[in-house]
N, C-alpha and C positions, 0 to 999 in steps of 0.2 A: 533892278540888278542887285544881286547878292555878292558881297565882298567877303572873302575868307581871310582871317588873320594869317600871317606868315611870320617865321622867325626873324628876329632882328638881324641875325647873321646873314640873311638873304636880302636884306633891304638895300635899295639903291642909295647912293650918297646924295646929300643935300636935298632931301625930300622930307617935309614935316610928317612925322609919324605919331600915332597915338598908341600907347601901350594898352593892350586889351587884356592880357593875362601874363602872369609870371609863374613859371613852374620851377621854383627854386627847390634845391635839394637841401633839406634841413633848415633849421632856424638860423644858423650862422650865415649861410648864403643869402637867405631872405633878408636878414638884418642888414647885411652889407649893401644890398641893392636899395633897400629903403633909405639907408643913411646917405647915399649919393643922389637920392631923388628919383630913382626908378621905381615908380609906383603905378598901379593901374590908373589909367586916364591921363597920365603925364604925357606931354608932347616932347618928343626927342628927335634928333637929327643925326644921321651917320655922317661924320666929318671925313673919315678915312677908313678904307678897307684894305689898305696895303698889307703885304704879308706881315703876320704878327697879330697883335691885338687890334680890335676894332675901336676906333676913337668915336665916341658919341658925345653929343652936346645935349644937356638937359638943364633947364632953368638957368641958362647963361654960363654954366660951367662945363668943362670938358673932362671926360674920364676915359681911361683905357679899359676895355672889357675883353676878357678872353673869349675866344669863339665858342667854347663850351657854355659859358654863361649866356652869351648872346643867342645861342640856339634855344634857350629856355625862356626867352622873353618874346611873347607873341605881340605883333604890332599890326596896325592897319594904316593906310595912307589917310592923312587928315583931308577931309573933303569939306568944301565950303558951301 
């Protein structure tokens, strides 16, 4: 079975996800994502998708991400 990466903005809540690719616009956006630990192969979890920013947890810390940023981060479900 082949799994296709999907945008973080479409991810379900409370499911471990692995970042497959980041399609950042420009160095500033890429640097910001790297600074908060959103790097390829990092495991993240969507904490909340309520209206407004998406709250994600990465390496024990929580961050708010705009939906535009979240659309540019491709993830896949962590499979054991």
